[in-house]
C-alpha positions in Angstrom: 88.8 -10.9 -36.3 87.2 -7.4 -37.1 90.0 -5.0 -34.7 92.4 -7.6 -36.0 91.8 -6.5 -39.7 91.5 -2.4 -38.4 94.6 -2.8 -36.3 96.8 -4.7 -39.7 94.9 -1.7 -40.8 96.7 0.8 -39.0 100.2 -0.8 -38.9 100.4 -0.8 -42.6 98.9 3.4 -42.4 101.6 4.2 -39.5 104.7 2.3 -41.1 103.8 3.5 -44.7 104.0 7.3 -42.9 106.7 6.4 -40.9 108.7 5.9 -44.3 107.5 9.1 -45.4 108.5 10.8 -42.6 112.0 8.7 -43.3 113.1 10.3 -46.1 112.6 14.5 -44.9 112.2 14.1 -41.3 114.4 11.9 -38.6 115.4 9.6 -40.7 117.0 7.2 -38.5 114.1 7.4 -35.5 111.7 6.9 -38.9 113.3 4.2 -40.7 113.9 2.4 -37.2 109.6 2.7 -36.7 109.6 1.3 -40.2 111.0 -1.7 -39.8 109.6 -1.8 -36.7 105.8 -2.1 -38.1 107.1 -4.6 -40.8 108.8 -6.8 -38.0 105.3 -6.9 -36.2 103.0 -7.3 -39.5 105.2 -10.1 -40.8 105.3 -12.0 -37.3 102.4 -11.2 -34.9 99.7 -10.7 -38.0 102.0 -13.5 -40.0 101.4 -10.9 -43.2 105.0 -12.1 -44.4 104.1 -9.7 -48.3 103.6 -6.2 -47.1 105.6 -6.8 -43.9 109.0 -8.0 -45.8 107.9 -4.8 -48.0 107.8 -2.5 -44.9 111.2 -3.4 -44.0 113.0 -3.3 -47.7 110.8 0.3 -47.5 112.4 1.0 -43.6 116.1 0.5 -44.4 115.9 2.6 -47.9 114.1 5.3 -47.3 116.1 5.8 -44.0 118.8 5.7 -46.4 118.3 7.8 -48.7 116.7 10.2 -46.2 120.3 11.3 -44.8 121.6 11.2 -48.1 119.5 14.1 -49.1 119.9 15.5 -45.8 123.5 15.3 -46.8 122.7 16.5 -50.2 121.1 19.6 -49.2 122.5 20.7 -45.7 
């Protein structure tokens, strides 16, 4: 049970890092990775709240990253 909690924390950390990278770097890749982390948290670890938040943030960060990339290039 303790290792499952560590994996949840690791997935949350990787998900939020991917969301922040989606604003600056490869928007499509990191946005999709954030959405995937949210889906895994929601379905496998039964963290519905965190999963939904990561899915929504992944979509918003990917779109916002594309817009920022378009404005600065």
